[in-house]
MARSETI-357970 format. One record per residue: residue number from 1; residue in three letters; x, y, z of N, C-alpha, C in turn. Coordinates in nm, 2 decimals. Layout:
<rs>
<r k="NUM" r="ala" n_east="X" n_north="Y" n_up="Z" ca_east="X" ca_north="Y" ca_up="Z" c_east="X" c_north="Y" c_up="Z"/>
...
</rs>
This chain:
<rs>
<r k="1" r="met" n_east="23.34" n_north="6.14" n_up="3.71" ca_east="23.47" ca_north="6.10" ca_up="3.68" c_east="23.47" c_north="5.96" c_up="3.61"/>
<r k="2" r="ser" n_east="23.54" n_north="5.94" n_up="3.51" ca_east="23.54" ca_north="5.81" ca_up="3.44" c_east="23.69" c_north="5.76" c_up="3.44"/>
<r k="3" r="thr" n_east="23.70" n_north="5.64" n_up="3.47" ca_east="23.84" ca_north="5.58" ca_up="3.47" c_east="23.88" c_north="5.55" c_up="3.33"/>
<r k="4" r="glu" n_east="23.79" n_north="5.57" n_up="3.23" ca_east="23.83" ca_north="5.55" ca_up="3.09" c_east="23.91" c_north="5.66" c_up="3.04"/>
<r k="5" r="gly" n_east="23.88" n_north="5.78" n_up="3.09" ca_east="23.94" ca_north="5.90" ca_up="3.04" c_east="24.09" c_north="5.92" c_up="3.08"/>
<r k="6" r="ser" n_east="24.15" n_north="6.02" n_up="3.02" ca_east="24.29" ca_north="6.05" ca_up="3.05" c_east="24.31" c_north="6.11" c_up="3.19"/>
<r k="7" r="glu" n_east="24.21" n_north="6.16" n_up="3.25" ca_east="24.22" ca_north="6.22" ca_up="3.39" c_east="24.27" c_north="6.11" c_up="3.49"/>
<r k="8" r="thr" n_east="24.21" n_north="5.99" n_up="3.49" ca_east="24.26" ca_north="5.89" ca_up="3.58" c_east="24.37" c_north="5.81" c_up="3.53"/>
<r k="9" r="ala" n_east="24.38" n_north="5.80" n_up="3.40" ca_east="24.48" ca_north="5.72" ca_up="3.33" c_east="24.62" c_north="5.78" c_up="3.36"/>
<r k="10" r="arg" n_east="24.62" n_north="5.91" n_up="3.38" ca_east="24.76" ca_north="5.97" ca_up="3.40" c_east="24.81" c_north="5.94" c_up="3.54"/>
<r k="11" r="trp" n_east="24.73" n_north="5.89" n_up="3.63" ca_east="24.78" ca_north="5.85" ca_up="3.77" c_east="24.84" c_north="5.71" c_up="3.77"/>
<r k="12" r="val" n_east="24.80" n_north="5.63" n_up="3.68" ca_east="24.86" ca_north="5.49" ca_up="3.68" c_east="25.00" c_north="5.50" c_up="3.63"/>
<r k="13" r="gly" n_east="25.09" n_north="5.43" n_up="3.71" ca_east="25.23" ca_north="5.43" ca_up="3.69" c_east="25.31" c_north="5.54" c_up="3.77"/>
<r k="14" r="arg" n_east="25.24" n_north="5.63" n_up="3.83" ca_east="25.30" ca_north="5.73" ca_up="3.91" c_east="25.37" c_north="5.66" c_up="4.03"/>
<r k="15" r="ser" n_east="25.49" n_north="5.70" n_up="4.07" ca_east="25.56" ca_north="5.63" ca_up="4.17" c_east="25.63" c_north="5.72" c_up="4.27"/>
<r k="16" r="glu" n_east="25.67" n_north="5.67" n_up="4.38" ca_east="25.75" ca_north="5.75" ca_up="4.48" c_east="25.84" c_north="5.65" c_up="4.55"/>
<r k="17" r="thr" n_east="25.95" n_north="5.69" n_up="4.59" ca_east="26.05" ca_north="5.61" ca_up="4.66" c_east="26.08" c_north="5.66" c_up="4.80"/>
<r k="18" r="arg" n_east="26.08" n_north="5.57" n_up="4.90" ca_east="26.12" ca_north="5.61" ca_up="5.03" c_east="26.22" c_north="5.51" c_up="5.09"/>
<r k="19" r="arg" n_east="26.29" n_north="5.56" n_up="5.19" ca_east="26.39" ca_north="5.47" ca_up="5.25" c_east="26.37" c_north="5.47" c_up="5.40"/>
<r k="20" r="asp" n_east="26.40" n_north="5.36" n_up="5.46" ca_east="26.39" ca_north="5.35" ca_up="5.61" c_east="26.49" c_north="5.24" c_up="5.65"/>
<r k="21" r="thr" n_east="26.53" n_north="5.24" n_up="5.78" ca_east="26.61" ca_north="5.14" ca_up="5.84" c_east="26.52" c_north="5.06" c_up="5.94"/>
<r k="22" r="ile" n_east="26.53" n_north="4.93" n_up="5.93" ca_east="26.45" ca_north="4.85" ca_up="6.02" c_east="26.53" c_north="4.84" c_up="6.15"/>
<r k="23" r="thr" n_east="26.47" n_north="4.90" n_up="6.26" ca_east="26.53" ca_north="4.91" ca_up="6.39" c_east="26.45" c_north="4.83" c_up="6.49"/>
<r k="24" r="ala" n_east="26.51" n_north="4.79" n_up="6.60" ca_east="26.45" ca_north="4.71" ca_up="6.70" c_east="26.34" c_north="4.78" c_up="6.78"/>
<r k="25" r="gly" n_east="26.35" n_north="4.91" n_up="6.80" ca_east="26.26" ca_north="4.98" ca_up="6.89" c_east="26.12" c_north="4.96" c_up="6.86"/>
<r k="26" r="pro" n_east="26.07" n_north="4.99" n_up="6.74" ca_east="25.93" ca_north="4.97" ca_up="6.71" c_east="25.88" c_north="4.83" c_up="6.72"/>
<r k="27" r="leu" n_east="25.97" n_north="4.73" n_up="6.68" ca_east="25.94" ca_north="4.59" ca_up="6.69" c_east="25.92" c_north="4.55" c_up="6.84"/>
<r k="28" r="asn" n_east="26.01" n_north="4.60" n_up="6.93" ca_east="26.01" ca_north="4.56" ca_up="7.07" c_east="25.88" c_north="4.62" c_up="7.13"/>
<r k="29" r="arg" n_east="25.85" n_north="4.75" n_up="7.09" ca_east="25.73" ca_north="4.81" ca_up="7.15" c_east="25.60" c_north="4.73" c_up="7.11"/>
<r k="30" r="leu" n_east="25.59" n_north="4.69" n_up="6.98" ca_east="25.48" ca_north="4.61" ca_up="6.94" c_east="25.47" c_north="4.48" c_up="7.01"/>
<r k="31" r="ala" n_east="25.59" n_north="4.41" n_up="7.03" ca_east="25.59" ca_north="4.29" ca_up="7.10" c_east="25.54" c_north="4.31" c_up="7.24"/>
<r k="32" r="ala" n_east="25.58" n_north="4.42" n_up="7.31" ca_east="25.54" ca_north="4.44" ca_up="7.45" c_east="25.38" c_north="4.47" c_up="7.45"/>
<r k="33" r="thr" n_east="25.33" n_north="4.54" n_up="7.35" ca_east="25.19" ca_north="4.56" ca_up="7.34" c_east="25.11" c_north="4.43" c_up="7.33"/>
<r k="34" r="leu" n_east="25.17" n_north="4.33" n_up="7.26" ca_east="25.11" ca_north="4.20" ca_up="7.24" c_east="25.14" c_north="4.10" c_up="7.35"/>
<r k="35" r="asp" n_east="25.21" n_north="4.15" n_up="7.46" ca_east="25.25" ca_north="4.07" ca_up="7.57" c_east="25.34" c_north="3.95" c_up="7.53"/>
<r k="36" r="glu" n_east="25.42" n_north="3.98" n_up="7.42" ca_east="25.52" ca_north="3.88" ca_up="7.38" c_east="25.65" c_north="3.91" c_up="7.45"/>
<r k="37" r="ser" n_east="25.72" n_north="3.80" n_up="7.49" ca_east="25.85" ca_north="3.82" ca_up="7.56" c_east="25.97" c_north="3.84" c_up="7.46"/>
<r k="38" r="thr" n_east="25.94" n_north="3.85" n_up="7.33" ca_east="26.05" ca_north="3.87" ca_up="7.23" c_east="26.12" c_north="4.00" c_up="7.25"/>
<r k="39" r="ser" n_east="26.25" n_north="4.00" n_up="7.24" ca_east="26.33" ca_north="4.12" ca_up="7.23" c_east="26.41" c_north="4.12" c_up="7.11"/>
<r k="40" r="phe" n_east="26.39" n_north="4.20" n_up="7.01" ca_east="26.46" ca_north="4.20" ca_up="6.89" c_east="26.59" c_north="4.27" c_up="6.90"/>
<r k="41" r="thr" n_east="26.69" n_north="4.21" n_up="6.82" ca_east="26.82" ca_north="4.27" ca_up="6.81" c_east="26.87" c_north="4.26" c_up="6.67"/>
<r k="42" r="ala" n_east="26.98" n_north="4.32" n_up="6.64" ca_east="27.03" ca_north="4.32" ca_up="6.50" c_east="27.04" c_north="4.18" c_up="6.44"/>
<r k="43" r="gly" n_east="26.99" n_north="4.17" n_up="6.32" ca_east="26.99" ca_north="4.04" ca_up="6.25" c_east="26.87" c_north="3.95" c_up="6.26"/>
<r k="44" r="asp" n_east="26.78" n_north="3.98" n_up="6.36" ca_east="26.66" ca_north="3.91" ca_up="6.38" c_east="26.56" c_north="3.93" c_up="6.27"/>
<r k="45" r="val" n_east="26.49" n_north="3.82" n_up="6.24" ca_east="26.39" ca_north="3.83" ca_up="6.13" c_east="26.27" c_north="3.90" c_up="6.18"/>
<r k="46" r="val" n_east="26.22" n_north="3.99" n_up="6.09" ca_east="26.09" ca_north="4.07" ca_up="6.13" c_east="25.97" c_north="3.98" c_up="6.09"/>
<r k="47" r="pro" n_east="25.88" n_north="3.97" n_up="6.19" ca_east="25.76" ca_north="3.88" ca_up="6.16" c_east="25.68" c_north="3.94" c_up="6.05"/>
<r k="48" r="pro" n_east="25.60" n_north="3.85" n_up="5.98" ca_east="25.52" ca_north="3.90" ca_up="5.87" c_east="25.42" c_north="4.01" c_up="5.92"/>
<r k="49" r="leu" n_east="25.40" n_north="4.11" n_up="5.83" ca_east="25.32" ca_north="4.22" ca_up="5.85" c_east="25.38" c_north="4.33" c_up="5.94"/>
<r k="50" r="trp" n_east="25.48" n_north="4.30" n_up="6.02" ca_east="25.54" ca_north="4.40" ca_up="6.11" c_east="25.62" c_north="4.51" c_up="6.03"/>
<r k="51" r="his" n_east="25.64" n_north="4.49" n_up="5.90" ca_east="25.70" ca_north="4.59" ca_up="5.82" c_east="25.61" c_north="4.72" c_up="5.82"/>
<r k="52" r="trp" n_east="25.48" n_north="4.70" n_up="5.85" ca_east="25.39" ca_north="4.82" ca_up="5.86" c_east="25.43" c_north="4.92" c_up="5.97"/>
<r k="53" r="leu" n_east="25.52" n_north="4.88" n_up="6.06" ca_east="25.57" ca_north="4.97" ca_up="6.16" c_east="25.67" c_north="5.08" c_up="6.10"/>
<r k="54" r="phe" n_east="25.71" n_north="5.05" n_up="5.98" ca_east="25.82" ca_north="5.14" ca_up="5.92" c_east="25.76" c_north="5.22" c_up="5.80"/>
<r k="55" r="phe" n_east="25.84" n_north="5.31" n_up="5.75" ca_east="25.80" ca_north="5.39" ca_up="5.64" c_east="25.68" c_north="5.48" c_up="5.67"/>
<r k="56" r="val" n_east="25.67" n_north="5.52" n_up="5.80" ca_east="25.56" ca_north="5.60" ca_up="5.85" c_east="25.57" c_north="5.74" c_up="5.78"/>
<r k="57" r="pro" n_east="25.46" n_north="5.79" n_up="5.73" ca_east="25.47" ca_north="5.92" ca_up="5.66" c_east="25.51" c_north="6.03" c_up="5.76"/>
<r k="58" r="glu" n_east="25.59" n_north="6.13" n_up="5.71" ca_east="25.63" ca_north="6.24" ca_up="5.79" c_east="25.57" c_north="6.37" c_up="5.73"/>
<r k="59" r="thr" n_east="25.44" n_north="6.37" n_up="5.71" ca_east="25.37" ca_north="6.48" ca_up="5.65" c_east="25.35" c_north="6.59" c_up="5.75"/>
<r k="60" r="pro" n_east="25.39" n_north="6.71" n_up="5.72" ca_east="25.36" ca_north="6.82" ca_up="5.81" c_east="25.21" c_north="6.84" c_up="5.84"/>
<r k="61" r="gln" n_east="25.17" n_north="6.88" n_up="5.96" ca_east="25.03" ca_north="6.90" ca_up="5.99" c_east="24.96" c_north="6.99" c_up="5.89"/>
<r k="62" r="ser" n_east="25.03" n_north="7.09" n_up="5.84" ca_east="24.97" ca_north="7.18" ca_up="5.75" c_east="24.94" c_north="7.12" c_up="5.61"/>
<r k="63" r="glu" n_east="24.99" n_north="7.00" n_up="5.59" ca_east="24.97" ca_north="6.94" ca_up="5.46" c_east="24.88" c_north="6.82" c_up="5.47"/>
<r k="64" r="leu" n_east="24.81" n_north="6.80" n_up="5.58" ca_east="24.72" ca_north="6.69" ca_up="5.60" c_east="24.58" c_north="6.73" c_up="5.55"/>
<r k="65" r="gly" n_east="24.51" n_north="6.63" n_up="5.49" ca_east="24.37" ca_north="6.66" ca_up="5.45" c_east="24.27" c_north="6.64" c_up="5.57"/>
<r k="66" r="pro" n_east="24.15" n_north="6.66" n_up="5.55" ca_east="24.05" ca_north="6.65" ca_up="5.66" c_east="24.04" c_north="6.51" c_up="5.72"/>
<r k="67" r="asp" n_east="24.08" n_north="6.41" n_up="5.65" ca_east="24.08" ca_north="6.27" ca_up="5.70" c_east="24.20" c_north="6.23" c_up="5.77"/>
<r k="68" r="gly" n_east="24.30" n_north="6.33" n_up="5.79" ca_east="24.42" ca_north="6.30" ca_up="5.86" c_east="24.53" c_north="6.24" c_up="5.78"/>
<r k="69" r="his" n_east="24.51" n_north="6.21" n_up="5.66" ca_east="24.61" ca_north="6.16" ca_up="5.57" c_east="24.67" c_north="6.28" c_up="5.48"/>
<r k="70" r="ala" n_east="24.78" n_north="6.25" n_up="5.42" ca_east="24.84" ca_north="6.35" ca_up="5.33" c_east="24.73" c_north="6.40" c_up="5.23"/>
<r k="71" r="arg" n_east="24.73" n_north="6.53" n_up="5.20" ca_east="24.64" ca_north="6.57" ca_up="5.10" c_east="24.66" c_north="6.50" c_up="4.97"/>
<r k="72" r="arg" n_east="24.55" n_north="6.48" n_up="4.90" ca_east="24.56" ca_north="6.41" ca_up="4.77" c_east="24.60" c_north="6.51" c_up="4.66"/>
<r k="73" r="gly" n_east="24.64" n_north="6.45" n_up="4.55" ca_east="24.69" ca_north="6.53" ca_up="4.44" c_east="24.84" c_north="6.53" c_up="4.42"/>
<r k="74" r="gly" n_east="24.91" n_north="6.47" n_up="4.52" ca_east="25.05" ca_north="6.46" ca_up="4.50" c_east="25.08" c_north="6.32" c_up="4.44"/>
<r k="75" r="phe" n_east="25.11" n_north="6.22" n_up="4.53" ca_east="25.12" ca_north="6.09" ca_up="4.48" c_east="24.99" c_north="6.02" c_up="4.46"/>
<r k="76" r="ile" n_east="24.90" n_north="6.04" n_up="4.55" ca_east="24.76" ca_north="5.98" ca_up="4.54" c_east="24.67" c_north="6.07" c_up="4.46"/>
<r k="77" r="pro" n_east="24.59" n_north="6.02" n_up="4.37" ca_east="24.50" ca_north="6.10" ca_up="4.29" c_east="24.41" c_north="6.19" c_up="4.37"/>
<r k="78" r="ala" n_east="24.38" n_north="6.31" n_up="4.32" ca_east="24.29" ca_north="6.40" ca_up="4.39" c_east="24.15" c_north="6.34" c_up="4.41"/>
<r k="79" r="leu" n_east="24.09" n_north="6.28" n_up="4.31" ca_east="23.96" ca_north="6.22" ca_up="4.31" c_east="23.85" c_north="6.31" c_up="4.37"/>
<r k="80" r="asp" n_east="23.83" n_north="6.42" n_up="4.32" ca_east="23.73" ca_north="6.52" ca_up="4.36" c_east="23.59" c_north="6.45" c_up="4.37"/>
<r k="81" r="gly" n_east="23.52" n_north="6.47" n_up="4.47" ca_east="23.39" ca_north="6.41" ca_up="4.49" c_east="23.39" c_north="6.28" c_up="4.57"/>
<r k="82" r="tyr" n_east="23.51" n_north="6.24" n_up="4.61" ca_east="23.52" ca_north="6.11" ca_up="4.69" c_east="23.61" c_north="6.14" c_up="4.81"/>
<r k="83" r="pro" n_east="23.55" n_north="6.21" n_up="4.91" ca_east="23.63" ca_north="6.26" ca_up="5.02" c_east="23.66" c_north="6.15" c_up="5.13"/>
<r k="84" r="arg" n_east="23.59" n_north="6.04" n_up="5.13" ca_east="23.61" ca_north="5.94" ca_up="5.23" c_east="23.70" c_north="5.83" c_up="5.17"/>
<r k="85" r="arg" n_east="23.80" n_north="5.79" n_up="5.24" ca_east="23.89" ca_north="5.68" ca_up="5.19" c_east="23.91" c_north="5.58" c_up="5.30"/>
<r k="86" r="met" n_east="23.93" n_north="5.45" n_up="5.26" ca_east="23.96" ca_north="5.35" ca_up="5.36" c_east="24.03" c_north="5.24" c_up="5.29"/>
<r k="87" r="trp" n_east="24.10" n_north="5.16" n_up="5.37" ca_east="24.17" ca_north="5.04" ca_up="5.32" c_east="24.07" c_north="4.94" c_up="5.28"/>
<r k="88" r="ala" n_east="24.08" n_north="4.87" n_up="5.17" ca_east="23.98" ca_north="4.77" ca_up="5.12" c_east="24.04" c_north="4.63" c_up="5.11"/>
<r k="89" r="gly" n_east="24.17" n_north="4.62" n_up="5.12" ca_east="24.24" ca_north="4.49" ca_up="5.12" c_east="24.38" c_north="4.50" c_up="5.07"/>
<r k="90" r="ser" n_east="24.45" n_north="4.39" n_up="5.09" ca_east="24.59" ca_north="4.38" ca_up="5.05" c_east="24.62" c_north="4.24" c_up="5.00"/>
<r k="91" r="arg" n_east="24.73" n_north="4.23" n_up="4.92" ca_east="24.78" ca_north="4.11" ca_up="4.87" c_east="24.93" c_north="4.12" c_up="4.90"/>
<r k="92" r="leu" n_east="24.99" n_north="4.02" n_up="4.97" ca_east="25.13" ca_north="4.03" ca_up="5.01" c_east="25.20" c_north="3.90" c_up="4.96"/>
<r k="93" r="ser" n_east="25.33" n_north="3.93" n_up="4.92" ca_east="25.42" ca_north="3.82" ca_up="4.88" c_east="25.54" c_north="3.84" c_up="4.96"/>
<r k="94" r="phe" n_east="25.57" n_north="3.74" n_up="5.05" ca_east="25.69" ca_north="3.75" ca_up="5.13" c_east="25.80" c_north="3.66" c_up="5.05"/>
<r k="95" r="leu" n_east="25.90" n_north="3.73" n_up="5.00" ca_east="25.99" ca_north="3.67" ca_up="4.91" c_east="26.13" c_north="3.64" c_up="4.98"/>
<r k="96" r="glu" n_east="26.16" n_north="3.72" n_up="5.07" ca_east="26.29" ca_north="3.70" ca_up="5.14" c_east="26.27" c_north="3.77" c_up="5.28"/>
<r k="97" r="asp" n_east="26.34" n_north="3.71" n_up="5.38" ca_east="26.33" ca_north="3.77" ca_up="5.52" c_east="26.38" c_north="3.91" c_up="5.52"/>
<r k="98" r="ile" n_east="26.31" n_north="3.99" n_up="5.60" ca_east="26.36" ca_north="4.13" ca_up="5.63" c_east="26.41" c_north="4.12" c_up="5.77"/>
<r k="99" r="arg" n_east="26.52" n_north="4.18" n_up="5.80" ca_east="26.59" ca_north="4.16" ca_up="5.93" c_east="26.62" c_north="4.30" c_up="5.99"/>
<r k="100" r="val" n_east="26.62" n_north="4.30" n_up="6.13" ca_east="26.66" ca_north="4.41" ca_up="6.20" c_east="26.80" c_north="4.46" c_up="6.16"/>
<r k="101" r="gly" n_east="26.81" n_north="4.59" n_up="6.12" ca_east="26.93" ca_north="4.64" ca_up="6.07" c_east="26.93" c_north="4.66" c_up="5.92"/>
<r k="102" r="asp" n_east="26.84" n_north="4.60" n_up="5.85" ca_east="26.83" ca_north="4.62" ca_up="5.71" c_east="26.79" c_north="4.76" c_up="5.67"/>
<r k="103" r="glu" n_east="26.86" n_north="4.82" n_up="5.57" ca_east="26.82" ca_north="4.94" ca_up="5.51" c_east="26.74" c_north="4.91" c_up="5.39"/>
<r k="104" r="leu" n_east="26.61" n_north="4.95" n_up="5.39" ca_east="26.52" ca_north="4.92" ca_up="5.28" c_east="26.48" c_north="5.04" c_up="5.20"/>
<r k="105" r="val" n_east="26.45" n_north="5.01" n_up="5.07" ca_east="26.39" ca_north="5.10" ca_up="4.98" c_east="26.25" c_north="5.05" c_up="4.96"/>
<r k="106" r="arg" n_east="26.15" n_north="5.15" n_up="4.97" ca_east="26.01" ca_north="5.11" ca_up="4.93" c_east="25.98" c_north="5.19" c_up="4.80"/>
<r k="107" r="gln" n_east="25.96" n_north="5.12" n_up="4.70" ca_east="25.91" ca_north="5.18" ca_up="4.57" c_east="25.76" c_north="5.16" c_up="4.56"/>
<r k="108" r="ser" n_east="25.69" n_north="5.27" n_up="4.56" ca_east="25.54" ca_north="5.26" ca_up="4.56" c_east="25.49" c_north="5.31" c_up="4.42"/>
<r k="109" r="thr" n_east="25.40" n_north="5.23" n_up="4.36" ca_east="25.35" ca_north="5.27" ca_up="4.23" c_east="25.20" c_north="5.25" c_up="4.23"/>
<r k="110" r="ile" n_east="25.13" n_north="5.35" n_up="4.16" ca_east="24.99" ca_north="5.33" ca_up="4.15" c_east="24.97" c_north="5.24" c_up="4.03"/>
<r k="111" r="ala" n_east="24.92" n_north="5.12" n_up="4.06" ca_east="24.90" ca_north="5.01" ca_up="3.96" c_east="24.77" c_north="5.02" c_up="3.89"/>
<r k="112" r="ala" n_east="24.66" n_north="5.07" n_up="3.95" ca_east="24.53" ca_north="5.08" ca_up="3.89" c_east="24.44" c_north="5.18" c_up="3.96"/>
<r k="113" r="val" n_east="24.35" n_north="5.24" n_up="3.88" ca_east="24.25" ca_north="5.33" ca_up="3.93" c_east="24.12" c_north="5.29" c_up="3.86"/>
<r k="114" r="lys" n_east="24.02" n_north="5.24" n_up="3.94" ca_east="23.90" ca_north="5.19" ca_up="3.88" c_east="23.78" c_north="5.24" c_up="3.95"/>
<r k="115" r="glu" n_east="23.68" n_north="5.29" n_up="3.87" ca_east="23.56" ca_north="5.33" ca_up="3.92" c_east="23.46" c_north="5.22" c_up="3.92"/>
<r k="116" r="lys" n_east="23.38" n_north="5.20" n_up="4.03" ca_east="23.28" ca_north="5.10" ca_up="4.04" c_east="23.15" c_north="5.16" c_up="4.10"/>
<r k="117" r="thr" n_east="23.04" n_north="5.09" n_up="4.08" ca_east="22.92" ca_north="5.13" ca_up="4.14" c_east="22.87" c_north="5.01" c_up="4.22"/>
<r k="118" r="gly" n_east="22.83" n_north="5.03" n_up="4.35" ca_east="22.78" ca_north="4.93" ca_up="4.43" c_east="22.65" c_north="4.97" c_up="4.50"/>
<r k="119" r="ala" n_east="22.61" n_north="4.89" n_up="4.59" ca_east="22.48" ca_north="4.92" ca_up="4.66" c_east="22.49" c_north="5.05" c_up="4.73"/>
<r k="120" r="ser" n_east="22.61" n_north="5.10" n_up="4.78" ca_east="22.62" ca_north="5.22" ca_up="4.85" c_east="22.65" c_north="5.34" c_up="4.76"/>
<r k="121" r="gly" n_east="22.66" n_north="5.32" n_up="4.63" ca_east="22.69" ca_north="5.43" ca_up="4.53" c_east="22.82" c_north="5.41" c_up="4.46"/>
<r k="122" r="arg" n_east="22.86" n_north="5.52" n_up="4.40" ca_east="22.99" ca_north="5.52" ca_up="4.32" c_east="23.11" c_north="5.52" c_up="4.41"/>
<r k="123" r="met" n_east="23.21" n_north="5.45" n_up="4.37" ca_east="23.34" ca_north="5.44" ca_up="4.45" c_east="23.45" c_north="5.43" c_up="4.35"/>
<r k="124" r="val" n_east="23.57" n_north="5.47" n_up="4.39" ca_east="23.69" ca_north="5.46" ca_up="4.31" c_east="23.79" c_north="5.37" c_up="4.39"/>
<r k="125" r="phe" n_east="23.84" n_north="5.27" n_up="4.33" ca_east="23.94" ca_north="5.19" ca_up="4.39" c_east="24.08" c_north="5.22" c_up="4.34"/>
<r k="126" r="val" n_east="24.18" n_north="5.25" n_up="4.42" ca_east="24.31" ca_north="5.28" ca_up="4.38" c_east="24.40" c_north="5.16" c_up="4.44"/>
<r k="127" r="thr" n_east="24.48" n_north="5.10" n_up="4.35" ca_east="24.57" ca_north="4.99" ca_up="4.39" c_east="24.71" c_north="5.05" c_up="4.39"/>
<r k="128" r="val" n_east="24.77" n_north="5.04" n_up="4.51" ca_east="24.91" ca_north="5.09" ca_up="4.52" c_east="25.00" c_north="4.97" c_up="4.55"/>
<r k="129" r="arg" n_east="25.10" n_north="4.95" n_up="4.46" ca_east="25.19" ca_north="4.84" ca_up="4.48" c_east="25.32" c_north="4.89" c_up="4.54"/>
<r k="130" r="his" n_east="25.35" n_north="4.83" n_up="4.66" ca_east="25.48" ca_north="4.87" ca_up="4.73" c_east="25.58" c_north="4.75" c_up="4.72"/>
<r k="131" r="glu" n_east="25.69" n_north="4.78" n_up="4.67" ca_east="25.80" ca_north="4.68" ca_up="4.66" c_east="25.91" c_north="4.72" c_up="4.76"/>
<r k="132" r="tyr" n_east="25.94" n_north="4.63" n_up="4.86" ca_east="26.04" ca_north="4.66" ca_up="4.96" c_east="26.17" c_north="4.58" c_up="4.92"/>
<r k="133" r="ser" n_east="26.28" n_north="4.65" n_up="4.92" ca_east="26.41" ca_north="4.58" ca_up="4.88" c_east="26.53" c_north="4.65" c_up="4.95"/>
<r k="134" r="arg" n_east="26.63" n_north="4.57" n_up="4.96" ca_east="26.76" ca_north="4.63" ca_up="5.00" c_east="26.81" c_north="4.71" c_up="4.87"/>
<r k="135" r="pro" n_east="26.89" n_north="4.82" n_up="4.89" ca_east="26.93" ca_north="4.89" ca_up="4.77" c_east="27.00" c_north="4.80" c_up="4.67"/>
<r k="136" r="gly" n_east="26.95" n_north="4.81" n_up="4.55" ca_east="27.01" ca_north="4.74" ca_up="4.44" c_east="26.98" c_north="4.59" c_up="4.43"/>
<r k="137" r="ala" n_east="26.89" n_north="4.54" n_up="4.52" ca_east="26.85" ca_north="4.40" ca_up="4.52" c_east="26.71" c_north="4.38" c_up="4.47"/>
<r k="138" r="ala" n_east="26.67" n_north="4.26" n_up="4.45" ca_east="26.54" ca_north="4.22" ca_up="4.41" c_east="26.45" c_north="4.24" c_up="4.53"/>
<r k="139" r="pro" n_east="26.32" n_north="4.26" n_up="4.51" ca_east="26.23" ca_north="4.28" ca_up="4.63" c_east="26.23" c_north="4.16" c_up="4.73"/>
<r k="140" r="ser" n_east="26.22" n_north="4.20" n_up="4.85" ca_east="26.21" ca_north="4.10" ca_up="4.96" c_east="26.06" c_north="4.08" c_up="4.99"/>
<r k="141" r="leu" n_east="25.98" n_north="4.19" n_up="4.96" ca_east="25.84" ca_north="4.19" ca_up="5.00" c_east="25.76" c_north="4.27" c_up="4.89"/>
<r k="142" r="ile" n_east="25.65" n_north="4.22" n_up="4.85" ca_east="25.56" ca_north="4.30" ca_up="4.76" c_east="25.43" c_north="4.31" c_up="4.84"/>
<r k="143" r="asp" n_east="25.38" n_north="4.43" n_up="4.85" ca_east="25.26" ca_north="4.46" ca_up="4.93" c_east="25.17" c_north="4.55" c_up="4.85"/>
<r k="144" r="glu" n_east="25.06" n_north="4.49" n_up="4.80" ca_east="24.96" ca_north="4.57" ca_up="4.72" c_east="24.84" c_north="4.61" c_up="4.81"/>
<r k="145" r="his" n_east="24.82" n_north="4.74" n_up="4.81" ca_east="24.70" ca_north="4.79" ca_up="4.89" c_east="24.59" c_north="4.83" c_up="4.80"/>
<r k="146" r="asp" n_east="24.47" n_north="4.80" n_up="4.83" ca_east="24.35" ca_north="4.86" ca_up="4.76" c_east="24.29" c_north="4.96" c_up="4.85"/>
<r k="147" r="ile" n_east="24.28" n_north="5.08" n_up="4.80" ca_east="24.22" ca_north="5.19" ca_up="4.88" c_east="24.09" c_north="5.23" c_up="4.81"/>
<r k="148" r="val" n_east="23.98" n_north="5.23" n_up="4.89" ca_east="23.85" ca_north="5.27" ca_up="4.83" c_east="23.82" c_north="5.41" c_up="4.87"/>
<r k="149" r="tyr" n_east="23.77" n_north="5.49" n_up="4.77" ca_east="23.73" ca_north="5.63" ca_up="4.79" c_east="23.58" c_north="5.64" c_up="4.76"/>
<r k="150" r="arg" n_east="23.51" n_north="5.70" n_up="4.86" ca_east="23.36" ca_north="5.71" ca_up="4.85" c_east="23.32" c_north="5.85" c_up="4.86"/>
<r k="151" r="ser" n_east="23.19" n_north="5.88" n_up="4.82" ca_east="23.13" ca_north="6.01" ca_up="4.84" c_east="23.08" c_north="6.01" c_up="4.98"/>
<r k="152" r="leu" n_east="23.04" n_north="6.13" n_up="5.02" ca_east="22.99" ca_north="6.15" ca_up="5.16" c_east="22.86" c_north="6.08" c_up="5.17"/>
<r k="153" r="ala" n_east="22.83" n_north="6.03" n_up="5.29" ca_east="22.70" ca_north="5.96" ca_up="5.31" c_east="22.58" c_north="6.06" c_up="5.29"/>
<r k="154" r="ala" n_east="22.47" n_north="6.01" n_up="5.24" ca_east="22.35" ca_north="6.09" ca_up="5.22" c_east="22.30" c_north="6.15" c_up="5.35"/>
</rs>
């Protein structure tokens, strides 16, 4: 697979939109897990990174791949020959507070697909840019994820 060809180029720019409401329940459960005495209520500011408690995929069991994630080939490239995937890093920009009660839209776009060769062999890096905003407003948060896809271990 070459990232120079049209096969991977067609994935760049692909996007999907999801909606979620920021509720106190998941925040309070994480706070309890961390032994924090915080109790979130409407209007409270969500701590940095806690937005990851929301927009949880609702993929039916029958549509999961062998790694437990949604099968590839829909939003995420199929990338045949690279069955292992893992998070490789993120860049975040916190532009405006997210608060309990906010209804948010997450616009996710595939920003890049790049093939690389390293000490462990060939890999493909997919960068997904997530923009979180209130409907019709500028983004409150930009969260770019790098996902690395690798072949099976020898």
